[in-house]
C-alpha positions in Angstrom: 181.7 214.1 56.1 180.4 212.5 53.4 182.2 213.3 50.0 180.3 215.2 46.9 177.9 214.5 45.0 177.0 215.7 42.2 172.7 217.0 42.0 172.6 217.9 38.3 175.2 220.7 38.6 175.7 221.2 41.6 178.0 219.9 44.1 176.2 218.7 47.6 177.9 217.3 50.2 181.4 217.3 51.4 181.8 220.6 53.0 179.6 222.2 49.3 176.9 224.7 50.1 174.1 224.6 51.5 171.5 222.7 48.3 168.4 224.7 47.8 165.2 221.8 46.7 162.1 224.0 46.8 159.1 224.2 44.6 155.1 222.9 44.8 154.1 219.4 46.0 152.7 219.2 42.3 153.0 220.3 39.2 149.5 222.6 38.5 149.0 225.0 35.5 152.6 225.6 33.6 151.9 229.9 34.0 151.5 229.3 38.0 154.6 226.5 38.1 157.1 229.1 35.9 155.7 232.4 38.1 156.8 229.7 41.4 159.6 228.6 39.8 161.1 231.7 38.8 160.1 233.2 42.0 162.7 231.0 44.2 165.0 231.1 41.8 165.5 235.1 42.6 164.8 234.3 46.4 168.2 231.5 46.0 169.9 233.7 44.3 169.5 236.7 46.2 171.2 234.3 48.8 173.4 232.8 46.6 172.1 229.4 47.5 172.7 226.7 44.4 168.4 225.5 43.5 167.5 222.6 42.0 163.1 222.6 41.4 160.9 220.2 43.1 157.3 219.8 41.1 156.4 216.2 41.0 154.0 215.0 37.8 151.8 212.8 39.5 151.2 212.4 43.2 150.2 208.2 43.4 150.1 208.1 47.8 147.3 211.4 47.6 144.9 210.5 50.9 142.1 210.2 48.6 140.8 208.9 45.2 139.1 212.7 44.8 142.2 214.3 45.1 144.4 215.7 42.6 147.4 213.6 41.4 148.7 216.1 38.8 148.8 216.6 34.8 150.1 213.2 34.3 153.4 212.1 33.5 153.5 213.3 29.7 152.1 216.7 30.4 153.6 217.0 33.4 156.9 216.5 32.2 156.8 218.9 29.4 156.0 221.5 32.0 159.2 220.5 34.1 161.3 220.8 30.8 159.7 224.4 30.3 160.9 225.4 33.5 164.3 224.2 33.2 164.6 225.7 29.9 163.5 229.1 30.1 164.9 229.6 33.3 167.9 227.2 33.7 167.1 225.1 36.4 167.7 221.6 37.3 164.7 219.5 37.8 164.0 217.2 40.7 160.5 214.7 40.3 159.4 211.9 41.6 158.9 208.5 39.9 156.5 205.8 41.1 157.1 202.9 39.0 160.1 201.5 36.8 159.0 202.2 34.1 158.3 205.9 34.9 162.6 206.2 35.5 163.7 206.3 32.1 161.5 208.9 30.8 161.6 211.2 34.1 165.5 211.0 33.6 165.5 213.1 30.0 163.7 216.1 31.7 164.7 215.3 35.3 168.0 216.1 36.8 167.1 213.8 40.0 165.2 211.5 40.8 163.7 211.1 43.6 162.6 208.1 45.1 159.5 208.8 47.7 159.2 207.3 51.1 156.5 205.3 51.4 158.0 203.7 48.3 161.4 203.2 50.2 161.9 199.5 50.6 160.8 199.3 47.0 164.0 196.8 44.8 162.6 197.2 41.4 161.9 201.0 41.4 165.3 202.0 42.9 167.5 200.3 40.8 165.3 201.7 38.0 165.7 204.9 39.0 169.9 204.5 39.8 170.1 203.0 36.4 169.6 205.9 34.5 172.6 207.4 35.8 170.9 210.5 37.1 171.5 211.3 40.9 168.8 209.5 43.5 167.5 211.4 46.6 166.2 208.5 49.1 163.5 210.0 50.8 163.7 207.2 54.3 160.1 206.1 55.1 158.4 207.4 57.3 158.4 203.7 58.8 161.7 203.5 58.9 164.4 203.4 61.5 167.8 206.4 60.2 170.4 203.1 59.7 167.9 200.8 57.6 168.3 203.3 54.6 172.0 201.9 54.9 170.1 198.8 52.2 168.2 201.2 49.5 172.0 203.1 48.9 173.3 199.8 49.2 170.8 199.1 45.8 170.8 202.2 44.3 174.9 201.8 44.7 174.7 198.2 43.2 172.3 198.8 40.2 174.9 202.1 39.2 173.7 205.2 40.8 176.9 207.4 41.2 174.9 210.3 42.8 173.1 208.8 45.8 171.3 211.0 49.3 169.1 210.7 51.7 166.3 212.8 52.9 165.2 212.6 56.4 161.3 213.8 56.4 160.1 212.2 59.7 158.6 209.6 61.5 155.4 208.0 62.2 154.2 209.0 65.6 150.6 207.7 66.2 147.9 208.2 63.3 148.4 211.5 61.8 151.8 213.2 63.5 155.2 212.8 62.2 158.3 213.5 64.7 161.4 214.8 64.1 164.1 213.0 65.8 167.1 214.7 65.1 169.7 212.1 66.4 168.4 210.4 62.9 170.6 212.9 61.3 173.8 211.7 62.5 172.6 208.4 61.2 172.0 208.8 57.7 175.1 211.1 57.7 177.5 207.9 58.8 176.3 206.0 56.0 178.7 207.9 53.8 176.4 210.0 51.0 175.0 213.7 51.9 172.2 213.9 54.2 169.1 216.3 53.2 166.2 218.0 55.6 162.6 217.6 54.2 161.4 220.7 56.7 157.4 220.7 55.4 156.5 217.1 54.8 158.1 216.8 58.2 155.3 219.2 59.4 152.6 217.4 58.4 149.5 215.6 59.7 149.3 212.3 57.2 145.1 212.7 56.2 144.7 214.4 59.5 141.9 215.7 57.7 139.8 213.1 57.0 139.4 213.5 53.0 143.7 215.1 52.9 146.2 215.7 54.9 147.2 218.9 57.3 150.0 220.6 58.7 151.5 223.7 60.1 154.0 225.4 57.9 154.6 227.6 61.4 156.8 224.9 62.4 159.3 224.3 58.9 161.9 227.0 60.1 161.8 225.2 63.4 162.5 222.0 62.8 165.0 223.1 60.1 167.0 225.3 62.6 167.2 221.7 64.3 169.1 220.8 61.2 171.4 222.8 59.8 172.9 222.5 63.7 173.1 219.1 63.9 174.5 219.1 59.9 172.9 218.5 57.0 173.4 219.7 53.2 170.8 220.0 51.4 167.2 221.5 52.5 164.1 220.5 51.0 160.7 222.6 50.9 157.6 222.5 49.2 156.9 226.4 48.2 153.3 227.5 46.4 152.2 231.5 45.6 149.1 230.8 47.5 149.8 227.3 49.8 146.1 228.0 51.2 144.9 227.4 47.5 146.9 224.8 46.3 146.1 221.5 45.3 148.5 219.3 46.9 150.1 219.9 50.6 148.5 223.0 51.0 149.2 222.6 54.8 152.2 221.9 55.0 153.8 224.3 52.2 155.8 227.5 52.5 155.1 231.6 51.5 157.6 233.0 50.1 158.1 235.0 53.0 158.4 232.0 55.1 160.6 230.4 52.7 163.0 233.3 52.9 162.9 233.3 56.9 163.9 230.3 57.1 166.5 230.1 54.5 168.1 232.9 56.3 167.5 231.1 59.6 169.1 228.4 58.5 172.3 230.1 56.6 172.8 231.8 59.8 173.0 228.7 61.1 175.3 226.7 59.1 177.3 230.4 59.5 177.7 230.1 63.6 178.6 226.6 63.2 182.2 227.7 61.1 183.0 230.2 63.4 183.5 227.4 66.4 184.6 224.9 64.0 186.8 226.1 61.6 
């Protein structure tokens, strides 16, 4: 078991309670983003689960140049700052370029290095140098043990609070597969492990112009991950996923999130009974 780190105000790993990281894929309209954050706070609060609100100000890896990327850094961070100030929620957001890290860190408690960029040394070092917690998403093209190098880059650049996230591995052209053995390997790297339940059910570029997915499978994979052992659970959630401007097919409804969270918490409780 890894030692606990701090994700903003919340301890993660080392036997700390499960942390939920959730929110829409990308910042859309400010009012919508705030409504989603408020509902997620209520869902997590009712279950005693610490919440980190997640949304990206820019999605630089969309399938098509016609796809909605987000409002951009200035406006997006302003919306996330409003969520933080009005609801008291810590924030996680992506950074895609080294020069974005310092500005994003003024608002975000956790900087996330996207899976496609998990080998980008300059980006990892820039995120680490801000002093914020860093979430390294495992590339779809990497073996779990290869994340040791990304962790080492972050630590060498000064990061004290580093977490890795499993989000599936490329399987053929339009599918991802989750090998739950990888969670054991990631945990052995000495950092807390997060499972991304919704990106794991993506079908990259399967719609031609956009990524597809099946949100109903996210709770199934999350139960399995919880049984193996995770420290945090990541989910993209939207009040109307079919109308979401990014990652709608794999984003959860509120009801699906509640079901998934209840099932994961039940699995963790059952494990405590047999593994005191």
